[in-house]
Structures are given as structure tokens and as C-alpha cells.
N, C-alpha and C positions, 0 to 999 in steps of 0.2 A: 504493500500500500504506500509506503514511503517512496519507493521508486516510481510508482504511478503518479504520486503527487508532484514529484520533481519533473517527470516528463510532462505532466499537465501544465506546470508552470512555464516550461520551455515552449510548449505548444501555444500557450496563451500569448506569450510575447510574439511568437511568429505569426499567429493568426491575427493579432491586433494590427500587424503591419500589412499582411497579405490579404486577409479575408475577415474583417472585423466582426461580421454578424455571428460567426462561430466562436468568437473569443469568450463570450460570457459563460458558455458551457464548460469549456476547459478551465476557466477561472474558478468556477464553482467546485470542480473536482480538485483543483489545487488547494483551495481554501479548506475543503472538507478533509483532505489528507493532513494538512497542517493542524487543523482543529482536533482531529482524532488522536494524533500523537503528541499533543501538548502536555507539558509537565509543569503545571503552575506551582509557584513557590507557596509553601504552606508553613504556618507557625506551629511547630510540633510541641504539644504539651509536655512539660518536663516532669510532671508528677509521676513518681514510680508506682502509685496506687491506682493507675488507670490503664485501660486498654483502649487504644485509638482505632478508628476505622481503617481496615486494610484496603478499602476501595471507596471511590465515589459511588453514589447511587441512592436507591430508595430501600428502606428497611421493609422487607416483605414478611418476615416471620421472626418470632422469638420463641423458640421451642425447647421444652424440656425433653430430653431423650433418655430412655431407660438404660441404654448401654451404647458406648462408642468404643470400638476396639482400640483405636489409637490413644484414647484417654484411659482405658482400662476400667470403665464404669459409667455411672450416670453422668450426663453432660448437659450443658445449655448451648444451643446453637442460635446464632444471629445471622440471618440471610440478607444479603444486599444484592438488589437487582441493578445492573448497569445497562442503561439504554444506550443507543448509538450516539447520543449527545453528551454522555458523561465522559469524564476523564477516565481512561482505561488502564493506567498504571496501577500496580499493586504495591503496598507499603507494609512494612512489619508493624504489627500492633503494639510491640513493646521491644525493649532490648532483650535479645535472646540468642541462643545457639541453635543451629539447625541439627535436628536428630536424624531425619530422613526425608526424602523427596520421592514420592511414588506417583507415576503417571498411569492412568487407567483409561484405556480405550472405551468408547461407549456410544450412546445415542446423542442426538442433537435436538432434544425437546426444548420448547420455549423455556428460558431460564426462570420464568415465573412459576412454572409447573412444580408442584410439590415433589414430584418424582425426579426432578432434574438432578438433585444432589446425589442420588444413589445410582441413577441410570445413565447420566450424560458423561461424555468424555471429561476427565478431570485430572487435576494434579493436587495431591494431598501433601501438605508440608507440616511435619511435626516439629514443634519448637520446644526447647527448654527455656522458659523465660527467667530473667534475672529476678531475684527476690524483690518484693515479697509476693509476687504472683504465684498462684497454685500452678503446678506443672503436671503433665505437659499441656500445651495448648496446640490447636490445629487451625491452620488456614487452608481453605480448599478453594482452588480456582476451578470454575465449572464453565465449560463451553455452553453456548446457547443455540437457538434456532438459526441465528445469523453468524454468530461467532464460530469459527472453525479451527482456530489455532490458539493454543495456550503457550505463552513464553514464560519460562521460569529459569532464572540464572542462579540457582542455589545448589549447594552440595553439602553433604553431611559434614559437620564440624565447623561450618562457616559461622562467623559471628555477625549478628545484625544489630544495628543501632535502632532505637525507636524511630519509626517513621521512614526508615531507609527503603529506597526503591529496590524491588527484587524481580519484577516481571510485569507482564500485562496479558490481557485477554483481548484478542482482536474482534471488535464490534460487540454487539449486545451480549451480555453474559451475566454470571452470578459469582459472587465471592462469599464464602462463609467463614465465620469465626466460631470455633467450637472450643469450649472450656470445661474443665471439670465442674460438676455441680457443687456449689459452695454457697451457703446462705449469706456469706459475707461479701460475695462478689455479685453485684447486682447490675442489671442493665440500666442505662441512663438515657436510652432512646425509646421511641415508640414506633409501632408499625405505621408505615406511610410517611415517616420522616425522611427527608433527604439529608444525607451525610456527606462530608468531605474527607476523602482519604488522607490520613496523616494529621488531621486537625480535629475532627469530631470525636469526642469521648463516647465510646460504646458501653463500657462497663467500669465500675469503680469498686474498690475494696472499701468496705465500711468499717473494717477493723484491721489493724496491723497483723502480720503473720504470726508474731509471737503471742499476741492476744488471742488469735483464733486457736492456736495450739493449746493454750492454757485455759480456754473458755470453760471446758467441763470441770477442771479443777477449781476454777474461780467460782463457778456455780455451786459446787459442793461446799466450799468454804463459806459461801454466803448463806447457805441453808443451815449449816451446823449451829452458828450462834443463835439463829432464829428458833431452832428446836430446843435450845437450852434455856430460853427465857420463858 
């Protein structure tokens, strides 16, 4: 597509000189190519207690899943639908290390279809996030009805900064963030909301990691004095 946009730009210049009525068509192709591959600057939240959107798009679902193999148990999934007008680069939701990258061939259902996450062609990226985030977390790039190519430039062991670019899905598609079920890690977005990759906060920890680990002990100690009075 980038090559097409460059050729369209050259054709626009030539047609403007030799046959100007056709120039608007090639100009539109050129502008569309430039718009699709745009990478706007984003202000990345520095708070370590948040997970940021891995893609631009619209929140289509926030789903509790009984079991996700990559997480090893119950999980929460946030789905983001990317239209052809959205920015299509993907970003890391937090500072993390790459555990694995798995590409799965599949169908090309509409990315808004509930079955797309399981049946469409996809790339599943498992990350070990820096503390205090629960681990592991998963980012899944999913091809859509129009999108036919997933680009992921990651390999196991690679270190990612929060908001760092790591790939894209060409044309309309879906990106998912999947995290271990944790009552202290709560969504901060709503279905139908439009989010900006690298900038919008999707989830927030409501308690530090050490407090979560000691929550049961703290509750027991709180109950004991009450029982003795």
C-alpha cells in the first residue's frame, strides 16, 4: 500500500501536467495511503498502575472469560475495532518483555463479529509486564473482512517500553487486550468509546501489588480485633 501511495503521488504530478481531469483520482489514492500509514505523536501515560490502549478504535466488548490458555485461567478481554479510518499501528500497553509470538492462520470474518477473535487469522503476543501489573498479559492482532495482512516485528525476549510501536494490521481489523482476572484491575473505558492507541487508559490497578498480595491477611487481621471486643 505504501508503494501504491508513492506511485499514486508520482502519477498525480504527471497527470496534473499531462491530463489534469484524472489527477484528483490519483491524488485521493495518494492521500489515502499517507493517511493509513500515519503514526501520530501520542503523550504516553507514565503511571505504572495503568494499561494503555494497544490500538486506535472503538471498544466493542469487555468480556469476562472463564479460561484463556495463555493466561492460565480466568481473564478479562477488551476488544477494539479498527475501521479503515483509524490509525492502524499497534503499541505495547505497558513496559514488558515478550514471552512468545504465535501466528494463527484463519478466516476473515468482519472484525466486529464475536467469533473473529477465535476464528480469524491472528497473531497472539504474550507479554510479561513490569511490576506491579499481574502477569502474563496478551495482545492479539486479528485480521478482519478487509484486513488481510498482520505485521508484527517482535521476538521472544525482546523488551518493550510503554506505548512502543511493534506492528500494524492493514485496513479494518481488531486488537484485543487480555489480562488475568483480578478484582483490583478494572476497566476505565466503556463499550462504544473511541480510544487512542498509546494514550487512552484501558485499565487501572486500584491497589498496589503488595497490597493485593496481602489483602487476605489484612482482612483476617481486621476481623480478629472485631471478634475480641
